[in-house]
C-alpha atoms as a printed R data frame, in Angstrom:
    type eleno elety resid chain resno       x       y       z
1   ATOM     1    CA   MET     A     1  92.298 148.170 100.081
2   ATOM     2    CA   GLN     A     2  95.745 146.622  99.768
3   ATOM     3    CA   ILE     A     3  95.763 145.696 103.475
4   ATOM     4    CA   LYS     A     4  92.358 144.012 103.163
5   ATOM     5    CA   ASN     A     5  93.592 141.964 100.182
6   ATOM     6    CA   LYS     A     6  96.600 140.803 102.164
7   ATOM     7    CA   LYS     A     7  94.362 139.726 105.025
8   ATOM     8    CA   VAL     A     8  92.128 137.786 102.640
9   ATOM     9    CA   LEU     A     9  95.130 136.030 101.114
10  ATOM    10    CA   ALA     A    10  96.495 135.188 104.555
11  ATOM    11    CA   VAL     A    11  93.199 133.579 105.527
12  ATOM    12    CA   ILE     A    12  93.073 131.594 102.276
13  ATOM    13    CA   PHE     A    13  96.615 130.265 102.694
14  ATOM    14    CA   ALA     A    14  95.981 129.429 106.338
15  ATOM    15    CA   ILE     A    15  93.106 127.206 105.222
16  ATOM    16    CA   ILE     A    16  94.675 125.682 102.119
17  ATOM    17    CA   LEU     A    17  98.243 124.881 103.161
18  ATOM    18    CA   PRO     A    18  97.527 122.415 106.010
19  ATOM    19    CA   ILE     A    19  94.954 120.553 103.910
20  ATOM    20    CA   PHE     A    20  97.280 120.101 100.937
21  ATOM    21    CA   ALA     A    21 100.357 119.174 102.973
22  ATOM    22    CA   CYS     A    22 100.327 115.805 101.243
23  ATOM    23    CA   SER     A    23  97.944 113.864  99.028
24  ATOM    24    CA   CYS     A    24  98.802 110.230  99.663
25  ATOM    25    CA   GLY     A    25  97.283 107.719 102.065
26  ATOM    26    CA   PRO     A    26  95.339 104.484 102.407
27  ATOM    27    CA   ASP     A    27  92.383 105.864 100.467
28  ATOM    28    CA   SER     A    28  94.178 108.674  98.567
29  ATOM    29    CA   ARG     A    29  92.396 111.384 100.557
30  ATOM    30    CA   LEU     A    30  94.237 114.529 101.562
31  ATOM    31    CA   PHE     A    31  95.720 114.518 105.024
32  ATOM    32    CA   VAL     A    32  97.480 116.787 107.483
33  ATOM    33    CA   GLU     A    33 100.834 115.775 108.919
34  ATOM    34    CA   LYS     A    34 101.089 116.008 112.702
35  ATOM    35    CA   TYR     A    35 103.306 114.993 115.629
36  ATOM    36    CA   THR     A    36 102.623 113.716 119.110
37  ATOM    37    CA   GLY     A    37 105.137 112.179 121.510
38  ATOM    38    CA   GLN     A    38 107.208 109.568 119.664
39  ATOM    39    CA   TYR     A    39 104.919 109.437 116.649
40  ATOM    40    CA   LYS     A    40 104.540 111.369 113.446
41  ATOM    41    CA   TYR     A    41 101.214 110.663 111.772
42  ATOM    42    CA   ALA     A    42  98.876 111.522 108.931
43  ATOM    43    CA   ASP     A    43  95.530 112.906 110.069
44  ATOM    44    CA   TYR     A    44  92.691 112.083 107.667
45  ATOM    45    CA   GLY     A    45  90.016 113.706 109.798
46  ATOM    46    CA   LYS     A    46  88.236 110.700 111.276
47  ATOM    47    CA   TYR     A    47  91.294 108.452 111.596
48  ATOM    48    CA   VAL     A    48  95.108 108.552 111.468
49  ATOM    49    CA   VAL     A    49  97.995 106.533 110.012
50  ATOM    50    CA   VAL     A    50 101.381 106.300 111.739
51  ATOM    51    CA   THR     A    51 104.048 107.618 109.354
52  ATOM    52    CA   LYS     A    52 107.129 107.630 111.614
53  ATOM    53    CA   TYR     A    53 108.137 106.193 114.963
54  ATOM    54    CA   GLN     A    54 110.832 108.357 116.552
55  ATOM    55    CA   GLY     A    55 111.504 106.425 119.759
56  ATOM    56    CA   ASN     A    56 114.181 103.897 120.698
57  ATOM    57    CA   GLU     A    57 112.283 101.471 122.887
58  ATOM    58    CA   LYS     A    58 112.882  97.726 122.807
59  ATOM    59    CA   ASP     A    59 109.237  96.728 123.185
60  ATOM    60    CA   VAL     A    60 106.822  99.009 121.345
61  ATOM    61    CA   LYS     A    61 103.056  99.250 121.700
62  ATOM    62    CA   VAL     A    62 101.516 101.531 119.109
63  ATOM    63    CA   PRO     A    63  98.589 103.360 120.770
64  ATOM    64    CA   ASP     A    64  95.060 102.634 119.605
65  ATOM    65    CA   GLU     A    65  94.485 106.367 119.223
66  ATOM    66    CA   LEU     A    66  96.578 109.460 118.580
67  ATOM    67    CA   ASN     A    67  95.051 112.741 119.734
68  ATOM    68    CA   GLY     A    68  91.696 111.035 120.143
69  ATOM    69    CA   LYS     A    69  91.564 109.547 116.621
70  ATOM    70    CA   PRO     A    70  91.805 105.811 115.838
71  ATOM    71    CA   VAL     A    71  95.015 104.465 114.278
72  ATOM    72    CA   ILE     A    72  94.016 102.407 111.236
73  ATOM    73    CA   GLY     A    73  97.336 101.918 109.443
74  ATOM    74    CA   ILE     A    74 101.131 101.793 109.603
75  ATOM    75    CA   GLY     A    75 102.522 103.987 106.816
76  ATOM    76    CA   GLU     A    76 105.473 103.496 104.523
77  ATOM    77    CA   TYR     A    77 108.864 103.223 106.227
78  ATOM    78    CA   ALA     A    78 107.230 104.103 109.576
79  ATOM    79    CA   PHE     A    79 109.604 101.849 111.562
80  ATOM    80    CA   GLU     A    80 112.393 101.532 109.008
81  ATOM    81    CA   GLU     A    81 115.749 100.410 110.461
82  ATOM    82    CA   LYS     A    82 114.611 100.587 114.078
83  ATOM    83    CA   SER     A    83 117.119  97.890 114.978
84  ATOM    84    CA   THR     A    84 116.595  98.112 118.756
85  ATOM    85    CA   ILE     A    85 112.980  96.901 118.601
86  ATOM    86    CA   THR     A    86 112.374  93.261 119.532
87  ATOM    87    CA   SER     A    87 108.563  93.299 119.661
88  ATOM    88    CA   ILE     A    88 105.804  95.519 118.298
89  ATOM    89    CA   ILE     A    89 102.121  95.474 119.159
90  ATOM    90    CA   VAL     A    90  99.916  97.376 116.736
91  ATOM    91    CA   PRO     A    91  96.238  98.323 117.181
92  ATOM    92    CA   ALA     A    92  93.725  95.572 116.422
93  ATOM    93    CA   ARG     A    93  91.807  97.864 114.066
94  ATOM    94    CA   ILE     A    94  94.619  98.544 111.565
95  ATOM    95    CA   THR     A    95  93.873  97.568 107.974
96  ATOM    96    CA   THR     A    96  97.113  98.437 106.168
97  ATOM    97    CA   ILE     A    97 100.816  97.782 106.637
98  ATOM    98    CA   GLY     A    98 102.557 100.135 104.247
99  ATOM    99    CA   PHE     A    99 105.497  99.972 101.874
100 ATOM   100    CA   GLY     A   100 108.672  99.104 103.794
101 ATOM   101    CA   ALA     A   101 106.887  99.737 107.109
102 ATOM   102    CA   PHE     A   102 109.250  97.537 109.162
103 ATOM   103    CA   THR     A   103 112.170  97.256 106.724
104 ATOM   104    CA   ASN     A   104 115.429  96.225 108.414
105 ATOM   105    CA   CYS     A   105 114.034  95.991 111.929
106 ATOM   106    CA   SER     A   106 116.789  93.443 112.402
107 ATOM   107    CA   SER     A   107 116.037  92.608 116.059
108 ATOM   108    CA   LEU     A   108 112.268  92.241 115.642
109 ATOM   109    CA   GLN     A   109 111.273  88.789 116.910
110 ATOM   110    CA   GLU     A   110 107.550  89.084 117.582
111 ATOM   111    CA   PHE     A   111 104.829  90.618 115.453
112 ATOM   112    CA   HIS     A   112 101.126  89.791 115.324
113 ATOM   113    CA   ILE     A   113  99.252  90.865 112.203
114 ATOM   114    CA   PRO     A   114  95.699  91.834 113.263
115 ATOM   115    CA   ASP     A   115  92.752  90.032 111.708
116 ATOM   116    CA   GLY     A   116  91.434  93.132 109.938
117 ATOM   117    CA   VAL     A   117  94.547  93.776 107.844
118 ATOM   118    CA   THR     A   118  93.807  93.611 104.121
119 ATOM   119    CA   ILE     A   119  96.990  95.120 102.653
120 ATOM   120    CA   ILE     A   120 100.589  94.115 103.349
121 ATOM   121    CA   ASP     A   121 102.553  96.261 100.930
122 ATOM   122    CA   ASP     A   122 105.913  95.758  99.194
123 ATOM   123    CA   PHE     A   123 109.002  95.340 101.404
124 ATOM   124    CA   ALA     A   124 106.856  95.530 104.560
125 ATOM   125    CA   PHE     A   125 109.080  93.191 106.629
126 ATOM   126    CA   CYS     A   126 112.110  93.056 104.330
127 ATOM   127    CA   GLY     A   127 115.330  92.421 106.249
128 ATOM   128    CA   CYS     A   128 113.681  91.494 109.570
129 ATOM   129    CA   THR     A   129 116.334  88.856 110.151
130 ATOM   130    CA   ALA     A   130 115.314  87.848 113.688
131 ATOM   131    CA   ILE     A   131 111.632  87.110 113.156
132 ATOM   132    CA   THR     A   132 110.929  83.363 113.207
133 ATOM   133    CA   SER     A   133 107.199  82.989 112.555
134 ATOM   134    CA   ILE     A   134 104.326  84.945 111.073
135 ATOM   135    CA   ASP     A   135 100.599  84.262 110.781
136 ATOM   136    CA   ILE     A   136  98.883  86.037 107.907
137 ATOM   137    CA   PRO     A   137  95.175  86.543 108.663
138 ATOM   138    CA   ASP     A   138  92.332  85.441 106.392
139 ATOM   139    CA   SER     A   139  91.529  89.077 105.605
140 ATOM   140    CA   VAL     A   140  94.686  89.375 103.462
141 ATOM   141    CA   LYS     A   141  94.141  88.563  99.767
142 ATOM   142    CA   SER     A   142  97.511  89.629  98.358
143 ATOM   143    CA   LEU     A   143 101.108  90.103  99.496
144 ATOM   144    CA   GLY     A   144 103.455  92.720  98.081
145 ATOM   145    CA   LYS     A   145 106.790  92.079  96.451
146 ATOM   146    CA   LYS     A   146 109.757  91.238  98.676
147 ATOM   147    CA   VAL     A   147 107.439  91.469 101.677
148 ATOM   148    CA   PHE     A   148 109.546  89.000 103.714
149 ATOM   149    CA   TYR     A   149 112.684  89.247 101.591
150 ATOM   150    CA   GLY     A   150 115.825  88.425 103.548
151 ATOM   151    CA   CYS     A   151 113.977  87.343 106.706
152 ATOM   152    CA   THR     A   152 116.617  84.674 107.169
153 ATOM   153    CA   SER     A   153 115.225  83.246 110.440
154 ATOM   154    CA   LEU     A   154 111.626  83.028 109.243
155 ATOM   155    CA   LYS     A   155 110.784  79.337 109.418
156 ATOM   156    CA   ASP     A   156 107.012  79.217 109.961
157 ATOM   157    CA   ILE     A   157 104.527  81.112 107.789
158 ATOM   158    CA   THR     A   158 100.773  80.638 107.754
159 ATOM   159    CA   ILE     A   159  99.332  81.705 104.407
160 ATOM   160    CA   PRO     A   160  95.507  81.685 104.226
161 ATOM   161    CA   ALA     A   161  93.633  79.936 101.441
162 ATOM   162    CA   GLY     A   162  92.193  83.224 100.194
163 ATOM   163    CA   VAL     A   163  95.511  84.753  99.068
164 ATOM   164    CA   LYS     A   164  95.294  85.172  95.296
165 ATOM   165    CA   LYS     A   165  98.417  87.171  94.453
166 ATOM   166    CA   ILE     A   166 101.974  87.355  95.799
167 ATOM   167    CA   GLY     A   167 104.711  89.728  94.607
168 ATOM   168    CA   ASP     A   168 108.113  88.671  93.348
169 ATOM   169    CA   ASP     A   169 110.728  87.390  95.794
170 ATOM   170    CA   ALA     A   170 108.232  87.652  98.654
171 ATOM   171    CA   PHE     A   171 109.946  84.858 100.642
172 ATOM   172    CA   PHE     A   172 113.486  85.050  99.246
173 ATOM   173    CA   LYS     A   173 116.129  83.675 101.645
174 ATOM   174    CA   THR     A   174 113.583  82.637 104.274
175 ATOM   175    CA   LEU     A   175 114.052  79.273 106.005
176 ATOM   176    CA   TRP     A   176 110.432  78.545 105.125
177 ATOM   177    CA   LEU     A   177 111.034  78.745 101.379
178 ATOM   178    CA   MET     A   178 114.333  76.902 101.544
179 ATOM   179    CA   GLY     A   179 112.569  74.113 103.428
180 ATOM   180    CA   GLN     A   180 109.997  73.512 100.687
181 ATOM   181    CA   LYS     A   181 110.723  70.278  98.807
182 ATOM   182    CA   ASP     A   182 107.750  69.940  96.447
183 ATOM   183    CA   GLU     A   183 108.446  70.363  92.754
184 ATOM   184    CA   PHE     A   184 105.809  73.110  92.618
185 ATOM   185    CA   VAL     A   185 105.329  75.176  95.781
186 ATOM   186    CA   ILE     A   186 101.703  76.327  95.680
187 ATOM   187    CA   VAL     A   187 100.077  78.400  98.433
188 ATOM   188    CA   GLY     A   188  96.836  80.281  99.008
189 ATOM   189    CA   ASP     A   189  94.312  80.178  96.200
190 ATOM   190    CA   GLY     A   190  96.518  78.619  93.522
191 ATOM   191    CA   VAL     A   191  99.579  80.866  93.796
192 ATOM   192    CA   LEU     A   192 102.781  79.261  92.494
193 ATOM   193    CA   VAL     A   193 105.703  80.753  94.440
194 ATOM   194    CA   ASP     A   194 108.587  78.396  93.690
195 ATOM   195    CA   PHE     A   195 109.762  75.629  91.381
196 ATOM   196    CA   ASN     A   196 112.158  72.923  92.587
197 ATOM   197    CA   GLY     A   197 112.097  70.706  89.505
198 ATOM   198    CA   LEU     A   198 115.253  69.139  88.168
199 ATOM   199    CA   GLU     A   199 113.988  68.561  84.633
200 ATOM   200    CA   SER     A   200 114.395  71.005  81.767
201 ATOM   201    CA   THR     A   201 110.636  71.086  81.227
202 ATOM   202    CA   ALA     A   202 107.897  72.240  83.594
203 ATOM   203    CA   VAL     A   203 104.216  71.363  83.297
204 ATOM   204    CA   ILE     A   204 102.457  73.651  85.761
205 ATOM   205    CA   PRO     A   205  99.573  71.980  87.671
206 ATOM   206    CA   ASN     A   206  96.002  72.863  86.684
207 ATOM   207    CA   CYS     A   207  95.218  74.272  90.138
208 ATOM   208    CA   VAL     A   208  97.540  77.258  89.585
209 ATOM   209    CA   THR     A   209  95.916  80.619  88.786
210 ATOM   210    CA   PHE     A   210  98.767  83.058  89.541
211 ATOM   211    CA   ILE     A   211 102.486  82.553  88.860
212 ATOM   212    CA   ALA     A   212 104.813  84.568  91.084
213 ATOM   213    CA   SER     A   213 108.585  84.711  90.477
214 ATOM   214    CA   ALA     A   214 108.681  80.918  90.741
215 ATOM   215    CA   PHE     A   215 111.099  80.298  87.862
216 ATOM   216    CA   LYS     A   216 113.548  83.120  88.480
217 ATOM   217    CA   ASN     A   217 117.069  82.180  87.342
218 ATOM   218    CA   CYS     A   218 116.115  78.620  86.342
219 ATOM   219    CA   GLY     A   219 118.953  78.582  83.833
220 ATOM   220    CA   SER     A   220 118.423  74.996  82.617
221 ATOM   221    CA   LEU     A   221 114.686  75.345  81.983
222 ATOM   222    CA   THR     A   222 113.887  75.034  78.266
223 ATOM   223    CA   SER     A   223 110.103  74.597  78.117
224 ATOM   224    CA   VAL     A   224 107.113  75.624  80.259
225 ATOM   225    CA   SER     A   225 103.479  74.587  79.862
226 ATOM   226    CA   ILE     A   226 100.990  76.959  81.506
227 ATOM   227    CA   PRO     A   227  97.456  75.678  82.245
228 ATOM   228    CA   ASN     A   228  94.347  77.492  80.998
229 ATOM   229    CA   GLY     A   229  93.331  78.474  84.527
230 ATOM   230    CA   VAL     A   230  96.234  80.905  84.944
231 ATOM   231    CA   THR     A   231  95.075  84.527  84.785
232 ATOM   232    CA   GLU     A   232  98.274  86.383  85.640
233 ATOM   233    CA   ILE     A   233 102.023  85.980  85.266
234 ATOM   234    CA   GLY     A   234 103.746  88.081  87.917
235 ATOM   235    CA   ASP     A   235 106.755  90.386  87.802
236 ATOM   236    CA   TYR     A   236 110.086  88.764  86.864
237 ATOM   237    CA   THR     A   237 108.520  85.279  86.739
238 ATOM   238    CA   PHE     A   238 110.995  83.905  84.176
239 ATOM   239    CA   PHE     A   239 113.830  86.341  84.898
240 ATOM   240    CA   GLY     A   240 117.171  84.868  83.840
241 ATOM   241    CA   CYS     A   241 115.759  81.676  82.295
242 ATOM   242    CA   SER     A   242 118.538  81.790  79.727
243 ATOM   243    CA   SER     A   243 117.731  78.398  78.139
244 ATOM   244    CA   LEU     A   244 113.981  78.934  77.786
245 ATOM   245    CA   THR     A   245 112.962  78.465  74.160
246 ATOM   246    CA   ASN     A   246 109.335  77.370  74.334
247 ATOM   247    CA   ILE     A   247 106.425  78.726  76.371
248 ATOM   248    CA   ASN     A   248 102.686  78.841  75.785
249 ATOM   249    CA   ILE     A   249 100.627  81.703  77.202
250 ATOM   250    CA   PRO     A   250  96.926  80.765  77.393
251 ATOM   251    CA   THR     A   251  94.199  83.193  76.353
252 ATOM   252    CA   GLY     A   252  92.959  83.488  79.945
253 ATOM   253    CA   VAL     A   253  96.076  85.398  80.993
254 ATOM   254    CA   THR     A   254  95.111  89.061  81.345
255 ATOM   255    CA   ASN     A   255  98.357  90.468  82.706
256 ATOM   256    CA   ILE     A   256 102.059  89.708  82.316
257 ATOM   257    CA   GLY     A   257 104.147  91.564  84.885
258 ATOM   258    CA   GLN     A   258 107.138  93.785  84.350
259 ATOM   259    CA   GLY     A   259 110.378  92.007  83.531
260 ATOM   260    CA   ALA     A   260 108.538  88.697  83.175
261 ATOM   261    CA   PHE     A   261 110.952  87.416  80.496
262 ATOM   262    CA   TYR     A   262 113.941  89.566  81.433
263 ATOM   263    CA   ASN     A   263 117.154  88.070  79.964
264 ATOM   264    CA   CYS     A   264 115.455  84.996  78.505
265 ATOM   265    CA   THR     A   265 118.251  85.068  75.964
266 ATOM   266    CA   SER     A   266 117.220  81.888  74.077
267 ATOM   267    CA   LEU     A   267 113.554  82.808  73.627
268 ATOM   268    CA   ALA     A   268 113.129  83.120  69.848
269 ATOM   269    CA   ASN     A   269 109.327  83.214  69.551
270 ATOM   270    CA   ILE     A   270 106.482  84.510  71.683
271 ATOM   271    CA   ASP     A   271 102.742  84.508  71.018
272 ATOM   272    CA   ILE     A   272 101.098  87.290  73.011
273 ATOM   273    CA   PRO     A   273  97.397  86.471  73.540
274 ATOM   274    CA   LYS     A   274  94.643  88.969  72.754
275 ATOM   275    CA   SER     A   275  93.677  89.016  76.424
276 ATOM   276    CA   ILE     A   276  96.734  91.194  77.138
277 ATOM   277    CA   THR     A   277  96.170  94.971  77.192
278 ATOM   278    CA   ASN     A   278  99.601  96.217  78.312
279 ATOM   279    CA   ILE     A   279 103.166  95.258  77.450
280 ATOM   280    CA   ASN     A   280 104.709  96.178  80.784
281 ATOM   281    CA   GLU     A   281 108.127  97.716  81.308
282 ATOM   282    CA   ASN     A   282 111.192  95.492  80.840
283 ATOM   283    CA   MET     A   283 108.933  92.596  79.818
284 ATOM   284    CA   PHE     A   284 111.281  91.238  77.130
285 ATOM   285    CA   TYR     A   285 114.434  93.079  78.196
286 ATOM   286    CA   GLY     A   286 117.518  91.270  76.903
287 ATOM   287    CA   CYS     A   287 115.638  88.625  74.886
288 ATOM   288    CA   ARG     A   288 118.424  88.568  72.335
289 ATOM   289    CA   SER     A   289 117.004  85.701  70.246
290 ATOM   290    CA   LEU     A   290 113.646  87.327  69.453
291 ATOM   291    CA   THR     A   291 113.457  88.169  65.756
292 ATOM   292    CA   VAL     A   292 109.788  88.928  64.998
293 ATOM   293    CA   VAL     A   293 107.011  90.072  67.376
294 ATOM   294    CA   ASN     A   294 103.350  90.718  66.651
295 ATOM   295    CA   ILE     A   295 101.561  92.881  69.214
296 ATOM   296    CA   PRO     A   296  97.817  92.024  69.285
297 ATOM   297    CA   ASP     A   297  95.242  94.779  68.777
298 ATOM   298    CA   SER     A   298  94.058  94.377  72.373
299 ATOM   299    CA   VAL     A   299  97.214  96.148  73.595
300 ATOM   300    CA   ILE     A   300  96.923  99.872  74.409
301 ATOM   301    CA   SER     A   301 100.372 100.619  75.881
302 ATOM   302    CA   ILE     A   302 103.990  99.483  75.720
303 ATOM   303    CA   GLY     A   303 106.104 100.232  78.792
304 ATOM   304    CA   GLN     A   304 109.612 101.589  78.942
305 ATOM   305    CA   SER     A   305 112.502  99.306  77.984
306 ATOM   306    CA   ALA     A   306 110.047  96.549  77.042
307 ATOM   307    CA   PHE     A   307 112.346  95.266  74.247
308 ATOM   308    CA   TYR     A   308 115.593  96.830  75.445
309 ATOM   309    CA   ASN     A   309 118.700  95.011  74.141
310 ATOM   310    CA   CYS     A   310 116.705  92.604  71.934
311 ATOM   311    CA   THR     A   311 119.621  92.624  69.514
312 ATOM   312    CA   SER     A   312 118.137  90.176  66.980
313 ATOM   313    CA   LEU     A   313 114.732  91.848  66.741
314 ATOM   314    CA   MET     A   314 114.209  92.697  63.079
315 ATOM   315    CA   GLN     A   315 110.466  93.369  62.884
316 ATOM   316    CA   ILE     A   316 107.677  94.262  65.287
317 ATOM   317    CA   LYS     A   317 104.079  94.897  64.328
318 ATOM   318    CA   ILE     A   318 102.339  97.479  66.522
319 ATOM   319    CA   PRO     A   319  98.573  98.019  66.082
320 ATOM   320    CA   LYS     A   320  96.827 101.395  66.096
321 ATOM   321    CA   SER     A   321  95.234 100.419  69.428
322 ATOM   322    CA   VAL     A   322  98.547 101.282  71.111
323 ATOM   323    CA   LYS     A   323  98.232 104.877  72.292
324 ATOM   324    CA   LYS     A   324 101.066 105.097  74.794
325 ATOM   325    CA   MET     A   325 104.714 104.101  74.393
326 ATOM   326    CA   GLY     A   326 107.398 104.529  77.045
327 ATOM   327    CA   ALA     A   327 111.045 105.547  76.846
328 ATOM   328    CA   ASN     A   328 113.833 103.320  75.519
329 ATOM   329    CA   ILE     A   329 111.503 100.550  74.354
330 ATOM   330    CA   PHE     A   330 113.902  99.519  71.580
331 ATOM   331    CA   ALA     A   331 117.186 100.855  72.955
332 ATOM   332    CA   LYS     A   332 120.207  98.686  72.094
333 ATOM   333    CA   CYS     A   333 118.208  96.889  69.389
334 ATOM   334    CA   SER     A   334 119.501  96.356  65.865
335 ATOM   335    CA   GLY     A   335 119.677  99.324  63.534
336 ATOM   336    CA   GLN     A   336 117.820  97.151  61.032
337 ATOM   337    CA   LEU     A   337 114.704  96.939  63.199
338 ATOM   338    CA   VAL     A   338 111.492  97.826  61.369
339 ATOM   339    CA   ILE     A   339 108.289  98.889  63.136
340 ATOM   340    CA   THR     A   340 105.214  98.018  61.113
341 ATOM   341    CA   GLY     A   341 101.985  99.891  61.773
342 ATOM   342    CA   GLU     A   342  99.223 102.189  60.587
343 ATOM   343    CA   LYS     A   343  99.878 105.541  58.964
344 ATOM   344    CA   GLY     A   344  99.460 108.351  61.497
345 ATOM   345    CA   SER     A   345  99.577 105.940  64.438
346 ATOM   346    CA   THR     A   346 101.403 106.310  67.734
347 ATOM   347    CA   ALA     A   347 103.798 103.648  66.470
348 ATOM   348    CA   GLN     A   348 104.732 105.721  63.416
349 ATOM   349    CA   LYS     A   349 105.338 108.842  65.485
350 ATOM   350    CA   TYR     A   350 107.442 106.847  67.952
351 ATOM   351    CA   ALA     A   351 109.511 105.378  65.122
352 ATOM   352    CA   GLU     A   352 110.131 108.823  63.663
353 ATOM   353    CA   ASP     A   353 111.032 110.332  67.038
354 ATOM   354    CA   GLU     A   354 113.467 107.489  67.784
355 ATOM   355    CA   SER     A   355 114.899 107.251  64.250
356 ATOM   356    CA   ILE     A   356 113.656 103.671  63.809
357 ATOM   357    CA   ASN     A   357 112.654 102.305  60.401
358 ATOM   358    CA   PHE     A   358 108.880 102.324  59.845
359 ATOM   359    CA   SER     A   359 106.787 100.385  57.354
360 ATOM   360    CA   GLU     A   360 103.144 101.136  56.747
361 ATOM   361    CA   ASN     A   361 100.730  98.186  56.856
362 ATOM   362    CA   LYS     A   362  99.776  96.998  53.392
């Protein structure tokens, strides 16, 4: 009987273990990790994704199929730091270029993004210092953060009109960005990626719908006017705007990214619209002039370190709608800080757990 049980268990493990080798992928389905030749790949059953190139060739052509299954994506860090590669040809059918897929391929000069690609993830081409031009196909609607960060030879970029969202520092240190002379650098479908204004005030054009990290480290900027058409303020948009004192956030804005006002040390007041549902992590980190904040009852979560080092913050009103609060939200704040909220709320429990003064709503 014992022998039979062992055999049953062996069969079960033989079936389960390969299937649950990993649970990440382009569509979050379970896959099996396999190897063939110079490639390590994730097998999803009907298709595969390249997860690691293990060769040292100068000119690389990724095969259309691996073990008879179509290659539909390049996974995260698949070609990371392959500094000998000067050109890569990928299959025409790929749809995703993963996180850091070609990071620090410092000799890469030629790369064609196939027309079917819809996702170019964070850091995908970060540090590809030799690449000079890139054409982004119409199928792409968003670009990840730092996707071309540090591509210091990248002079020509074609960005399609359908791109609606671009991550922070996507083009940092590229020749293309440094060559832009307009006061507001707007690409795609109303995406503001850079600000070259010399004045202390900025009136963002009405055509803008998404603000990327356009104002990062604009230390002399004191006032920003955001048009009603803007729906999202990206990560670290106003990072280091140490003179910023006045900003309006229209009611159409549904998301403000993490670190959006990081170290805006002169920002004394902020009106958070009721269209916002999450106070993301590090959003007001280091805003040392904030004294009073009212969180609207549309908000359901406050991310970690959201008000970290807001040394002048004396009072913050948190509604009962907030059900989730991250770590270190009020770390390095004044010992006189008072959280105001409902009795029995998440805010009250958080205040008690963190030894912060709490006042019940009257």
